All heavy atoms as an XYZ file, in Angstrom:
1018
protein
N     118.448     81.947    119.545
C     118.497     82.682    118.306
C     117.796     84.018    118.510
O     116.672     84.060    118.986
C     117.832     81.866    117.200
C     117.931     82.469    115.844
S     117.138     81.462    114.545
C     118.474     80.423    114.051
N     118.439     85.128    118.184
C     117.832     86.450    118.352
C     116.691     86.626    117.356
O     116.575     85.898    116.375
C     118.861     87.543    118.140
O     119.192     87.673    116.757
N     115.837     87.626    117.622
C     114.724     87.899    116.723
C     115.207     88.233    115.326
O     114.633     87.750    114.339
C     113.884     89.071    117.265
C     113.042     88.662    118.451
O     112.865     87.445    118.656
O     112.546     89.556    119.153
N     116.257     89.033    115.216
C     116.789     89.428    113.901
C     117.332     88.194    113.182
O     117.090     87.976    112.007
C     117.878     90.496    114.035
C     117.272     91.817    114.538
C     118.573     90.724    112.709
C     116.267     92.452    113.617
N     118.083     87.337    113.879
C     118.613     86.131    113.276
C     117.503     85.225    112.786
O     117.568     84.636    111.716
C     119.479     85.363    114.257
O     120.595     86.134    114.625
N     116.446     85.129    113.565
C     115.295     84.318    113.179
C     114.643     84.883    111.914
O     114.307     84.118    111.011
C     114.266     84.275    114.322
C     113.036     83.493    113.951
S     113.404     81.745    113.798
C     112.922     81.221    115.408
N     114.500     86.195    111.849
C     113.898     86.817    110.660
C     114.776     86.603    109.443
O     114.287     86.343    108.346
C     113.634     88.292    110.897
C     112.509     88.552    111.832
N     112.715     88.831    113.147
C     111.163     88.550    111.669
C     111.560     88.991    113.749
N     110.585     88.832    112.869
N     116.069     86.748    109.597
C     116.970     86.528    108.455
C     116.937     85.064    108.006
O     116.958     84.787    106.806
C     118.406     86.936    108.807
C     118.628     88.442    108.902
C     120.075     88.713    109.323
C     118.316     89.145    107.602
N     116.868     84.151    108.950
C     116.772     82.747    108.589
C     115.508     82.517    107.776
O     115.508     81.852    106.744
C     116.752     81.891    109.859
C     116.529     80.427    109.563
C     117.466     79.511    109.243
C     115.272     79.738    109.570
N     116.887     78.272    109.049
C     115.529     78.399    109.229
C     113.963     80.126    109.828
C     114.525     77.443    109.149
C     112.960     79.179    109.724
C     113.243     77.843    109.392
N     114.409     83.133    108.212
C     113.131     82.995    107.524
C     113.220     83.619    106.127
O     112.760     83.014    105.149
C     112.049     83.676    108.362
C     110.686     83.590    107.777
C     109.861     82.507    107.761
C     109.983     84.635    107.119
N     108.679     82.811    107.136
C     108.743     84.111    106.734
C     110.293     85.955    106.818
C     107.789     84.883    106.048
C     109.351     86.720    106.146
C     108.098     86.178    105.770
N     113.844     84.787    106.024
C     113.980     85.450    104.714
C     114.802     84.607    103.744
O     114.514     84.549    102.563
C     114.617     86.836    104.872
C     113.697     87.946    105.353
C     114.513     89.215    105.613
C     112.595     88.229    104.357
N     115.846     83.965    104.247
C     116.714     83.152    103.382
C     115.949     81.971    102.790
O     116.306     81.460    101.732
C     117.929     82.647    104.164
C     118.913     83.728    104.467
C     120.055     83.273    105.350
O     119.981     82.170    105.912
O     121.012     84.034    105.483
N     114.877     81.551    103.425
C     114.091     80.407    102.940
C     113.069     80.820    101.873
O     112.508     79.976    101.196
C     113.343     79.736    104.104
C     114.234     79.266    105.209
C     115.229     78.239    104.717
C     116.156     77.796    105.825
N     117.398     77.275    105.372
N     112.842     82.124    101.726
C     111.865     82.608    100.756
C     112.483     82.776     99.382
O     113.673     82.998     99.257
C     111.286     83.957    101.221
C     110.518     83.950    102.528
C     110.156     85.368    102.911
C     109.258     83.097    102.403
N     111.645     82.710     98.368
C     112.096     83.008     97.015
C     112.441     84.485     96.918
O     111.752     85.342     97.510
C     110.983     82.688     96.022
C     110.687     81.234     95.846
C     111.808     80.509     95.114
O     112.404     81.090     94.217
O     112.075     79.357     95.502
N     113.487     84.812     96.179
C     113.899     86.200     96.010
C     112.766     87.065     95.451
O     112.575     88.197     95.882
C     115.116     86.311     95.099
C     116.325     85.613     95.702
O     116.408     85.469     96.893
N     117.246     85.221     94.845
N     112.026     86.511     94.528
C     110.938     87.278     93.918
C     109.858     87.612     94.936
O     109.255     88.685     94.897
C     110.347     86.532     92.729
O     109.847     85.277     93.127
N     109.622     86.705     95.900
C     108.648     86.982     96.943
C     109.091     88.152     97.829
O     108.310     89.007     98.180
C     108.382     85.725     97.793
C     107.435     85.973     98.927
C     106.069     85.999     98.693
C     107.898     86.203    100.223
C     105.176     86.232     99.728
C     107.023     86.438    101.256
C     105.649     86.466    101.021
N     110.377     88.140     98.174
C     110.917     89.228     99.007
C     110.800     90.551     98.278
O     110.371     91.552     98.849
C     112.400     88.939     99.384
C     112.481     87.698    100.266
C     113.024     90.148    100.084
C     113.880     87.179    100.504
N     111.140     90.538     96.986
C     111.037     91.757     96.186
C     109.586     92.236     96.136
O     109.303     93.424     96.350
C     111.592     91.504     94.775
C     111.453     92.667     93.856
C     112.118     93.839     94.106
C     110.665     92.565     92.720
C     112.001     94.912     93.254
C     110.534     93.640     91.867
C     111.209     94.814     92.129
N     108.661     91.345     95.874
C     107.246     91.711     95.823
C     106.762     92.241     97.170
O     105.987     93.206     97.232
C     106.396     90.520     95.396
C     106.580     90.147     93.946
O     107.075     90.996     93.154
O     106.219     89.007     93.586
N     107.232     91.648     98.251
C     106.875     92.100     99.595
C     107.361     93.535     99.823
O     106.611     94.364    100.331
C     107.475     91.164    100.648
C     107.258     91.535    102.110
C     105.783     91.487    102.466
C     108.051     90.615    103.022
N     108.587     93.838     99.425
C     109.106     95.195     99.581
C     108.361     96.199     98.726
O     108.088     97.310     99.146
C     110.599     95.202     99.272
C     111.470     94.472    100.296
C     112.925     94.414     99.826
C     111.370     95.114    101.669
N     108.008     95.799     97.487
C     107.243     96.687     96.599
C     105.877     96.983     97.231
O     105.458     98.140     97.297
C     107.057     96.047     95.212
C     108.365     96.004     94.452
C     105.996     96.774     94.395
C     108.886     97.335     94.015
N     105.192     95.959     97.686
C     103.873     96.150     98.302
C     103.985     96.973     99.582
O     103.123     97.824     99.861
C     103.199     94.807     98.601
C     102.915     93.994     97.370
C     101.996     94.699     96.396
C     101.736     93.835     95.200
N     101.248     94.533     94.056
N     105.028     96.757    100.364
C     105.244     97.532    101.587
C     105.400     99.005    101.251
O     104.863     99.885    101.944
C     106.465     97.024    102.335
O     106.301     95.719    102.729
N     106.132     99.291    100.195
C     106.343    100.655     99.751
C     105.025    101.277     99.270
O     104.702    102.396     99.630
C     107.387    100.722     98.649
C     107.765    102.123     98.289
O     108.074    102.931     99.142
N     107.719    102.411     96.994
N     104.257    100.524     98.485
C     102.967    101.012     97.990
C     102.017    101.327     99.123
O     101.248    102.278     99.050
C     102.324     99.998     97.048
C     103.034     99.855     95.713
C     102.491     98.699     94.875
O     101.543     98.002     95.323
O     103.024     98.503     93.773
N     102.039    100.496    100.170
C     101.159    100.707    101.302
C     101.740    101.662    102.345
O     101.157    101.885    103.401
C     100.839     99.363    101.978
C     100.043     98.392    101.102
C      99.973     97.025    101.775
C      98.637     98.934    100.815
N     102.913    102.212    102.019
C     103.620    103.154    102.895
C     103.883    102.561    104.262
O     103.767    103.216    105.298
C     102.848    104.461    102.977
C     102.722    105.163    101.638
C     101.981    106.483    101.686
O     101.654    106.955    102.807
O     101.743    107.050    100.610
N     104.275    101.300    104.270
C     104.664    100.629    105.527
C     106.145    100.895    105.773
O     106.992    100.046    105.571
C     104.373     99.131    105.442
C     102.912     98.755    105.239
C     102.759     97.245    105.056
C     102.059     99.238    106.399
N     106.417    102.109    106.205
C     107.803    102.531    106.376
C     108.595    101.643    107.295
O     109.801    101.473    107.127
C     107.871    103.982    106.895
C     107.328    104.980    105.879
O     107.353    104.657    104.676
O     106.893    106.053    106.299
N     107.903    101.024    108.261
C     108.634    100.163    109.184
C     109.208     98.932    108.485
O     110.149     98.329    108.987
C     107.761     99.734    110.376
C     106.521     98.968    110.014
C     105.324     99.839    109.679
O     105.457    101.070    109.639
O     104.254     99.286    109.432
N     108.675     98.547    107.322
C     109.215     97.404    106.596
C     110.264     97.814    105.557
O     111.028     96.995    105.101
C     108.106     96.646    105.888
C     107.170     95.868    106.780
C     106.108     95.160    105.932
C     107.917     94.853    107.624
N     110.266     99.099    105.169
C     111.179     99.525    104.111
C     112.209    100.527    104.575
O     113.063    100.940    103.798
C     110.391    100.112    102.930
O     109.613    101.218    103.426
C     109.481     99.084    102.290
N     112.140    100.926    105.816
C     113.020    101.969    106.301
C     114.406    101.456    106.611
O     114.595    100.428    107.254
C     112.450    102.606    107.580
O     113.348    103.562    108.086
N     115.406    102.197    106.133
C     116.784    101.857    106.473
C     117.285    102.717    107.627
O     118.411    102.636    108.010
C     117.673    102.009    105.246
S     117.703    103.660    104.579
N     116.387    103.546    108.189
C     116.791    104.432    109.283
C     116.682    103.726    110.613
O     117.249    104.169    111.597
C     115.903    105.674    109.286
C     116.130    106.532    108.047
C     115.252    107.734    108.031
C     115.521    108.502    106.756
N     114.608    109.599    106.563
N     115.954    102.638    110.666
C     115.819    101.883    111.906
C     116.967    100.904    111.978
O     117.212    100.154    111.035
C     114.464    101.140    111.935
C     113.326    102.171    111.842
C     114.324    100.281    113.171
C     111.950    101.563    111.663
N     117.699    100.922    113.078
C     118.934    100.147    113.192
C     118.747     98.668    112.860
O     119.513     98.103    112.083
C     119.475    100.281    114.620
C     120.775     99.532    114.830
C     121.220     99.653    116.265
C     122.453     98.818    116.477
N     122.823     98.720    117.867
N     117.762     98.000    113.393
C     117.575     96.580    113.138
C     117.252     96.276    111.704
O     117.551     95.191    111.201
C     116.507     95.984    114.056
C     116.947     95.893    115.494
O     118.163     95.855    115.777
N     116.008     95.873    116.409
N     116.648     97.205    111.005
C     116.306     96.975    109.609
C     117.522     97.149    108.703
O     117.464     96.775    107.540
C     115.142     97.846    109.172
C     113.836     97.399    109.773
C     113.220     98.119    110.762
C     113.255     96.220    109.338
C     112.049     97.672    111.335
C     112.086     95.763    109.898
C     111.455     96.490    110.892
N     118.602     97.671    109.229
C     119.843     97.770    108.448
C     120.318     96.369    108.075
O     120.789     96.137    106.952
C     120.912     98.513    109.253
C     122.255     98.580    108.602
C     122.266     99.595    107.475
C     123.674     99.831    106.993
N     123.951     99.252    105.699
N     120.142     95.424    108.960
C     120.522     94.033    108.696
C     119.689     93.490    107.539
O     120.203     92.854    106.624
C     120.364     93.170    109.956
C     121.329     93.658    111.037
C     120.592     91.689    109.641
C     121.056     93.054    112.411
N     118.391     93.737    107.574
C     117.500     93.290    106.505
C     117.834     93.998    105.200
O     117.842     93.380    104.130
C     116.013     93.477    106.898
C     115.699     92.574    108.094
C     115.109     93.182    105.719
C     114.353     92.784    108.696
N     118.131     95.295    105.281
C     118.488     96.034    104.070
C     119.755     95.434    103.470
O     119.842     95.241    102.253
C     118.714     97.503    104.399
C     119.090     98.304    103.175
C     119.426     99.749    103.510
O     119.760    100.075    104.634
N     119.336    100.588    102.519
N     120.762     95.131    104.281
C     121.994     94.516    103.767
C     121.696     93.163    103.130
O     122.265     92.813    102.087
C     123.019     94.362    104.897
C     123.565     95.691    105.367
O     123.401     96.717    104.653
O     124.150     95.726    106.463
N     120.815     92.405    103.755
C     120.433     91.096    103.217
C     119.796     91.283    101.830
O     120.145     90.573    100.884
C     119.444     90.420    104.181
C     118.895     89.122    103.655
C     119.618     87.959    103.758
C     117.631     89.081    103.061
C     119.123     86.752    103.301
C     117.148     87.889    102.581
C     117.867     86.714    102.712
N     118.884     92.218    101.712
C     118.203     92.483    100.420
C     119.197     93.004     99.385
O     119.129     92.606     98.212
C     117.057     93.455    100.615
S     115.697     92.760    101.561
N     120.112     93.860     99.790
C     121.135     94.352     98.859
C     121.998     93.215     98.347
O     122.384     93.223     97.164
C     122.006     95.413     99.534
C     121.286     96.732     99.669
O     120.351     97.040     98.955
N     121.726     97.538    100.613
N     122.282     92.254     99.193
C     123.064     91.084     98.763
C     122.292     90.280     97.719
O     122.853     89.835     96.730
C     123.400     90.238     99.989
C     124.357     89.106     99.653
O     125.402     89.384     99.018
O     124.070     87.951    100.002
N     121.008     90.105     97.953
C     120.183     89.385     96.952
C     120.141     90.146     95.651
O     120.283     89.560     94.569
C     118.741     89.196     97.496
C     118.745     88.185     98.636
C     117.799     88.757     96.391
C     117.418     88.034     99.333
N     119.982     91.463     95.717
C     119.947     92.280     94.496
C     121.243     92.132     93.714
O     121.244     91.978     92.489
C     119.697     93.776     94.848
C     118.255     93.937     95.347
C     119.949     94.673     93.643
C     117.976     95.270     95.999
N     122.374     92.160     94.411
C     123.660     92.047     93.746
C     123.856     90.687     93.091
O     124.319     90.591     91.968
C     124.810     92.273     94.734
O     124.781     93.581     95.216
N     123.488     89.636     93.801
C     123.722     88.278     93.319
C     122.660     87.794     92.324
O     122.952     86.968     91.466
C     123.785     87.310     94.486
C     124.995     87.487     95.364
C     124.965     86.526     96.530
C     126.179     86.733     97.417
N     126.074     85.931     98.657
N     121.440     88.292     92.447
C     120.330     87.832     91.635
C     119.533     89.010     91.068
O     118.327     89.148     91.348
C     119.405     86.927     92.452
C     120.101     85.820     93.162
N     120.562     84.698     92.498
C     120.455     85.672     94.464
C     121.142     83.908     93.373
N     121.116     84.465     94.569
N     120.165     89.882     90.294
C     119.476     91.089     89.814
C     118.288     90.799     88.900
O     117.389     91.608     88.796
C     120.560     91.854     89.077
C     121.571     90.831     88.697
C     121.524     89.819     89.785
N     118.269     89.652     88.255
C     117.135     89.324     87.392
C     115.837     89.216     88.182
O     114.761     89.391     87.617
C     117.394     88.023     86.600
C     118.342     88.283     85.461
O     118.390     89.366     84.889
N     119.135     87.269     85.123
N     115.950     88.934     89.479
C     114.752     88.908     90.330
C     114.033     90.233     90.239
O     112.801     90.269     90.202
C     115.155     88.654     91.804
O     115.826     87.415     91.886
C     113.972     88.653     92.722
N     114.770     91.321     90.127
C     114.172     92.644     90.012
C     113.971     93.038     88.565
O     112.876     93.446     88.166
C     115.052     93.676     90.727
C     115.012     93.395     92.240
C     114.588     95.101     90.428
C     115.939     94.229     93.057
N     115.000     92.901     87.754
C     114.965     93.392     86.385
C     113.961     92.632     85.510
O     113.486     93.168     84.503
C     116.340     93.379     85.756
C     117.189     94.513     86.240
C     117.987     94.357     87.371
C     117.203     95.731     85.595
C     118.755     95.424     87.834
C     117.962     96.786     86.055
C     118.744     96.623     87.175
N     113.592     91.418     85.869
C     112.619     90.644     85.115
C     111.279     90.538     85.811
O     110.368     89.863     85.331
C     113.170     89.243     84.795
C     114.366     89.308     83.858
C     114.952     87.937     83.579
O     114.427     86.915     84.040
O     115.986     87.916     82.867
N     111.137     91.240     86.911
C     109.895     91.221     87.677
C     108.812     91.995     86.935
O     109.083     93.019     86.291
C     110.108     91.821     89.055
O     108.878     92.093     89.666
N     107.580     91.548     87.089
C     106.453     92.301     86.512
C     106.273     93.637     87.217
O     105.611     94.521     86.705
C     105.168     91.474     86.566
C     104.700     91.167     87.965
C     103.505     90.251     88.007
O     103.437     89.290     87.222
O     102.619     90.504     88.845
N     106.853     93.796     88.387
C     106.764     95.053     89.151
C     107.892     96.026     88.839
O     107.932     97.110     89.395
C     106.732     94.772     90.653
C     105.493     94.066     91.086
O     104.405     94.387     90.627
N     105.635     93.072     91.914
N     108.828     95.636     87.984
C     109.998     96.472     87.707
C     109.600     97.882     87.281
O     110.178     98.850     87.735
C     110.896     95.828     86.645
C     112.079     96.684     86.295
C     113.188     96.712     87.133
C     112.068     97.472     85.161
C     114.286     97.511     86.810
C     113.160     98.285     84.856
C     114.262     98.292     85.675
N     108.628     97.981     86.393
C     108.261     99.291     85.851
C     107.607    100.211     86.892
O     107.541    101.397     86.688
C     107.331     99.120     84.643
C     107.933     98.349     83.471
C     106.925     98.187     82.356
C     109.203     99.000     82.967
N     107.197     99.625     88.025
C     106.593    100.455     89.071
C     107.575    100.872     90.158
O     107.202    101.529     91.129
C     105.404     99.707     89.710
O     105.867     98.551     90.385
N     108.857    100.489     89.987
C     109.850    100.894     90.988
C     109.922    102.433     91.081
O     109.949    103.124     90.075
C     111.232    100.397     90.579
C     111.583     98.965     90.852
C     112.970     98.654     90.292
C     111.559     98.661     92.333
N     110.011    102.946     92.294
C     110.248    104.384     92.448
C     111.642    104.721     91.933
O     112.559    103.889     91.965
C     110.165    104.599     93.950
C     109.458    103.410     94.492
C     109.748    102.283     93.571
N     111.786    105.924     91.443
C     113.062    106.357     90.850
C     114.245    106.174     91.797
O     115.299    105.684     91.408
C     112.963    107.821     90.400
C     114.223    108.348     89.808
C     114.124    109.809     89.429
O     113.062    110.429     89.628
O     115.116    110.344     88.906
N     114.084    106.579     93.067
C     115.222    106.495     94.006
C     115.633    105.042     94.230
O     116.815    104.763     94.385
C     114.891    107.198     95.308
C     113.684    106.626     96.052
O     112.768    106.110     95.389
O     113.651    106.719     97.288
N     114.695    104.112     94.195
C     115.015    102.709     94.364
C     115.792    102.198     93.134
O     116.813    101.531     93.270
C     113.749    101.864     94.609
C     114.058    100.381     94.595
C     113.081    102.269     95.918
N     115.291    102.549     91.953
C     115.982    102.141     90.723
C     117.411    102.679     90.684
O     118.345    101.944     90.380
C     115.197    102.611     89.488
C     115.829    102.263     88.140
C     115.967    100.756     87.976
C     115.014    102.856     87.012
N     117.574    103.932     91.035
C     118.912    104.532     91.039
C     119.822    103.796     92.030
O     120.970    103.494     91.729
C     118.836    106.032     91.349
C     118.233    106.777     90.166
C     120.234    106.598     91.681
C     117.891    108.226     90.430
N     119.294    103.482     93.216
C     120.115    102.807     94.214
C     120.545    101.412     93.729
O     121.609    100.922     94.136
C     119.376    102.699     95.549
O     118.341    101.745     95.495
N     119.761    100.833     92.848
C     120.129     99.510     92.296
C     121.166     99.640     91.187
O     122.172     98.934     91.203
C     118.865     98.781     91.792
C     117.957     98.436     92.961
C     119.264     97.529     91.003
C     116.577     97.944     92.522
N     120.930    100.552     90.270
C     121.813    100.598     89.086
C     123.180    101.208     89.381
O     124.121    101.024     88.599
C     121.159    101.305     87.883
C     120.865    102.769     88.170
C     119.936    100.538     87.424
C     120.348    103.548     86.971
N     123.335    101.891     90.492
C     124.660    102.462     90.804
C     125.555    101.463     91.523
O     126.725    101.750     91.767
C     124.550    103.761     91.646
C     123.929    103.491     93.012
C     123.804    104.840     90.884
C     123.989    104.680     93.955
N     125.042    100.296     91.807
C     125.809     99.275     92.521
C     126.963     98.787     91.638
O     126.778     98.475     90.463
C     124.925     98.113     92.912
C     123.741     98.530     93.769
C     122.883     97.365     94.126
N     123.580     96.472     95.014
C     123.777     96.682     96.315
N     123.311     97.778     96.863
N     124.421     95.819     97.060
N     128.149     98.683     92.210
C     129.304     98.198     91.487
C     129.313     96.688     91.339
O     129.945     96.146     90.442
C     130.605     98.616     92.212
C     130.863    100.099     92.107
O     130.399    100.702     91.142
O     131.532    100.636     92.998
N     128.629     95.993     92.217
C     128.703     94.527     92.235
C     127.437     93.857     91.660
O     127.170     92.704     91.934
C     128.947     94.034     93.659
C     127.876     94.494     94.629
O     127.039     95.322     94.307
N     127.942     93.992     95.835
N     126.705     94.579     90.810
C     125.507     94.030     90.197
C     125.893     92.983     89.154
O     126.663     93.286     88.218
C     124.712     95.157     89.553
C     123.257     94.918     89.238
C     122.462     94.603     90.489
C     122.681     96.155     88.556
N     125.431     91.765     89.302
C     125.801     90.657     88.416
C     124.860     90.597     87.211
O     124.078     89.646     87.053
C     125.755     89.338     89.162
C     126.564     89.304     90.437
C     128.009     88.987     90.148
C     128.768     88.726     91.417
N     129.651     89.716     91.842
N     124.934     91.619     86.361
C     124.076     91.698     85.183
C     124.787     92.511     84.122
O     125.441     93.504     84.441
C     122.729     92.363     85.548
C     121.609     92.301     84.559
C     121.187     90.864     84.278
C     120.414     93.078     85.076
N     124.649     92.106     82.866
C     125.291     92.812     81.764
C     124.789     94.252     81.715
O     123.596     94.530     81.864
C     125.000     92.147     80.448
C     125.581     90.766     80.299
C     125.152     90.098     79.008
O     124.754     90.798     78.051
O     125.195     88.874     78.950
N     125.701     95.187     81.485
C     125.336     96.601     81.466
C     124.280     96.905     80.411
O     123.362     97.700     80.654
C     126.582     97.461     81.211
C     126.347     98.928     81.416
C     127.619     99.749     81.374
O     128.715     99.199     81.568
O     127.501    100.964     81.118
N     124.376     96.235     79.257
C     123.386     96.462     78.198
C     121.978     96.096     78.635
O     121.010     96.778     78.310
N     121.855     95.002     79.401
C     120.549     94.574     79.927
C     120.011     95.592     80.924
O     118.817     95.899     80.925
C     120.697     93.204     80.574
C     119.512     92.701     81.321
C     118.540     92.013     80.434
C     117.470     91.375     81.303
N     116.546     90.597     80.591
N     120.909     96.136     81.750
C     120.499     97.141     82.725
C     119.938     98.354     81.999
O     118.834     98.814     82.313
C     121.676     97.544     83.637
C     121.309     98.736     84.520
C     122.149     96.376     84.481
N     120.657     98.857     81.016
C     120.209    100.051     80.295
C     118.935     99.796     79.498
O     118.072    100.676     79.404
C     121.317    100.611     79.411
C     122.338    101.296     80.253
C     123.616    100.929     80.488
C     122.116    102.488     81.042
N     124.220    101.795     81.371
C     123.321    102.757     81.731
C     121.035    103.322     81.272
C     123.462    103.848     82.605
C     121.177    104.387     82.139
C     122.387    104.651     82.782
N     118.798     98.609     78.940
C     117.582     98.256     78.222
C     116.373     98.375     79.150
O     115.341     98.950     78.796
C     117.717     96.835     77.662
C     116.495     96.325     76.949
C     116.705     94.887     76.527
O     117.744     94.564     75.917
O     115.801     94.071     76.822
N     116.507     97.817     80.330
C     115.391     97.851     81.299
C     115.159     99.267     81.840
O     114.026     99.653     82.089
C     115.637     96.865     82.432
C     115.582     95.431     81.999
C     114.215     95.022     81.473
N     113.318     94.799     82.612
C     111.987     94.894     82.541
N     111.404     95.135     81.414
N     111.277     94.707     83.622
N     116.242    100.040     82.035
C     116.090    101.417     82.518
C     115.311    102.233     81.471
O     114.427    103.029     81.821
C     117.450    102.053     82.827
C     117.334    103.565     83.039
C     118.071    101.401     84.061
N     115.613    102.024     80.196
C     114.873    102.741     79.156
C     113.416    102.313     79.147
O     112.505    103.150     79.017
C     115.557    102.543     77.782
C     116.885    103.294     77.767
C     114.660    102.997     76.648
C     117.777    103.021     76.561
N     113.161    101.021     79.319
C     111.764    100.553     79.388
C     111.056    101.176     80.574
O     109.887    101.569     80.484
C     111.733     99.021     79.489
C     112.118     98.319     78.220
C     112.257     96.817     78.417
O     112.210     96.297     79.544
N     112.402     96.110     77.312
N     111.760    101.285     81.701
C     111.197    101.917     82.887
C     110.845    103.371     82.581
O     109.763    103.840     82.924
C     112.205    101.824     84.047
C     111.775    102.496     85.303
C     111.075    101.958     86.319
C     112.033    103.859     85.676
N     110.875    102.896     87.316
C     111.461    104.064     86.926
C     112.680    104.923     85.059
C     111.511    105.285     87.598
C     112.765    106.151     85.720
C     112.176    106.309     86.976
N     111.774    104.062     81.939
C     111.534    105.470     81.584
C     110.373    105.648     80.633
O     109.580    106.584     80.790
N     110.274    104.773     79.646
C     109.130    104.845     78.725
C     107.812    104.605     79.442
O     106.815    105.212     79.120
C     109.311    103.858     77.571
C     110.437    104.258     76.623
C     110.473    103.439     75.337
C     110.641    101.989     75.568
N     110.906    101.211     74.336
N     107.827    103.714     80.423
C     106.608    103.455     81.196
C     106.208    104.678     82.043
O     105.035    104.895     82.298
C     106.796    102.231     82.074
N     107.200    105.435     82.462
C     106.929    106.625     83.271
C     106.489    107.819     82.440
O     105.867    108.737     82.953
C     108.177    107.022     84.089
C     108.623    105.967     85.050
C     107.613    105.745     86.132
C     108.121    104.740     87.146
N     107.068    104.175     87.942
N     106.805    107.802     81.150
C     106.450    108.922     80.262
C     105.943    108.330     78.955
O     106.716    107.991     78.064
C     107.643    109.822     80.020
C     107.254    111.079     79.274
O     106.384    111.063     78.436
N     107.897    112.180     79.592
N     104.632    108.252     78.840
C     104.014    107.581     77.683
C     104.149    108.380     76.393
O     103.779    107.887     75.324
C     102.551    107.285     77.991
C     102.324    106.355     79.181
C     100.846    106.164     79.461
C     102.989    105.029     78.978
N     104.682    109.610     76.463
C     104.879    110.385     75.239
C     106.112    109.943     74.474
O     106.296    110.308     73.312
C     104.996    111.899     75.517
O     106.160    112.139     76.308
C     103.742    112.413     76.259
N     106.983    109.173     75.123
C     108.200    108.697     74.460
C     107.837    107.587     73.472
O     107.092    106.662     73.800
C     109.203    108.168     75.490
C     109.810    109.207     76.423
C     110.621    108.516     77.522
C     110.686    110.149     75.655
N     108.346    107.707     72.255
C     108.087    106.691     71.239
C     108.749    105.368     71.648
O     109.792    105.359     72.298
C     108.599    107.153     69.861
O     108.327    106.115     68.905
C     110.060    107.438     69.865
N     108.130    104.266     71.269
C     108.659    102.963     71.655
C     109.845    102.548     70.809
O     110.663    101.722     71.216
C     107.570    101.877     71.563
O     107.061    101.865     70.222
C     106.455    102.129     72.541
N     109.988    103.128     69.618
C     111.105    102.786     68.718
C     112.314    103.670     69.019
O     112.319    104.847     68.680
C     110.664    102.942     67.273
C     111.704    102.469     66.287
O     112.852    102.198     66.660
N     111.344    102.361     65.030
N     113.318    103.105     69.666
C     114.487    103.884     70.083
C     115.241    104.495     68.911
O     115.898    105.529     69.061
C     115.449    103.019     70.885
C     114.975    102.611     72.288
C     116.002    101.722     72.951
C     114.672    103.814     73.139
N     115.164    103.879     67.736
C     115.879    104.451     66.571
C     115.284    105.759     66.130
O     115.919    106.529     65.422
C     115.894    103.444     65.384
O     114.546    103.202     64.978
C     116.609    102.171     65.773
N     114.042    106.049     66.550
C     113.394    107.305     66.212
C     113.554    108.387     67.271
O     113.079    109.490     67.121
C     111.898    107.059     66.002
C     111.581    106.131     64.861
C     110.093    105.818     64.758
O     109.293    106.343     65.580
O     109.719    105.014     63.888
N     114.274    108.068     68.345
C     114.433    109.019     69.434
C     115.319    110.190     68.984
O     116.318    110.018     68.299
C     115.050    108.353     70.647
C     114.047    107.648     71.509
C     112.904    107.035     71.117
C     114.122    107.457     72.923
N     112.259    106.478     72.165
C     112.985    106.717     73.306
C     115.038    107.834     73.881
C     112.744    106.354     74.629
C     114.797    107.463     75.188
C     113.644    106.749     75.564
N     114.928    111.353     69.465
C     115.722    112.563     69.275
C     116.458    112.860     70.578
O     116.213    112.214     71.614
C     114.806    113.749     68.919
O     113.977    114.032     70.056
C     113.953    113.441     67.703
N     117.314    113.850     70.521
C     117.996    114.232     71.777
C     117.000    114.707     72.814
O     117.217    114.533     74.015
C     119.061    115.290     71.491
O     118.475    116.422     70.898
N     115.890    115.290     72.378
C     114.853    115.724     73.320
C     114.236    114.526     74.072
O     113.912    114.626     75.246
C     113.739    116.492     72.611
C     114.190    117.873     72.173
O     115.183    118.399     72.740
O     113.543    118.449     71.275
N     114.080    113.400     73.353
C     113.555    112.201     73.997
C     114.477    111.750     75.128
O     114.022    111.366     76.214
C     113.366    111.064     72.992
C     112.290    111.372     71.966
O     112.528    111.234     70.782
N     111.107    111.748     72.427
N     115.790    111.772     74.861
C     116.742    111.353     75.898
C     116.766    112.334     77.056
O     116.897    111.946     78.217
C     118.141    111.187     75.306
C     118.278    109.945     74.486
C     118.226    109.994     73.109
C     118.440    108.683     75.079
C     118.346    108.831     72.330
C     118.540    107.533     74.349
C     118.485    107.613     72.957
N     116.555    113.621     76.764
C     116.497    114.616     77.833
C     115.238    114.392     78.669
O     115.276    114.558     79.893
C     116.507    116.032     77.245
C     117.856    116.479     76.653
C     117.705    117.845     75.967
C     118.950    116.511     77.718
N     114.139    114.017     78.014
C     112.903    113.702     78.756
C     113.134    112.535     79.684
O     112.757    112.561     80.846
C     111.747    113.402     77.767
O     111.521    114.546     76.960
C     110.483    113.013     78.517
N     113.794    111.494     79.153
C     114.097    110.327     79.970
C     114.988    110.693     81.142
O     114.753    110.272     82.259
C     114.769    109.237     79.124
C     115.131    107.933     79.832
C     113.887    107.204     80.272
C     115.972    107.069     78.915
N     115.967    111.520     80.875
C     116.900    111.947     81.932
C     116.171    112.739     83.033
O     116.514    112.630     84.189
C     118.002    112.819     81.297
C     119.017    113.285     82.307
C     120.081    114.143     81.638
C     121.052    114.698     82.646
N     122.041    115.555     82.027
N     115.152    113.493     82.639
C     114.448    114.355     83.590
C     113.417    113.655     84.441
O     112.811    114.260     85.292
N     113.200    112.372     84.228
C     112.173    111.665     84.997
C     112.535    111.590     86.459
O     113.555    111.416     86.929
C     111.955    110.244     84.438
C     111.327    110.218     83.058
C     111.244    108.795     82.558
C     109.932    110.821     83.082
């Protein structure tokens, strides 16, 4: 069994939430070697994680770390065509993410003005 196959076998045995938390912590600690998609062998791991995200998006969208996702990571998730999650749930969480990033936004969406949505868009 190759090293990559062994690692993928090991990853498949882990809970999806653990893998997600591991990637979040790796990003926070700037461990590029664990999160980089530029390294050829990590492309296999990236594809594996993308498959988990597509099939089990609640692992991310319901995670306590969701609000700390970097913008580029969130965008890469929500643009996926094969995400198995209702669009309304995705947008609800994206708005919560945006409010967490900009505390000046009111929590009551019915009170939002067009400026509030522009602020959210500009994050």
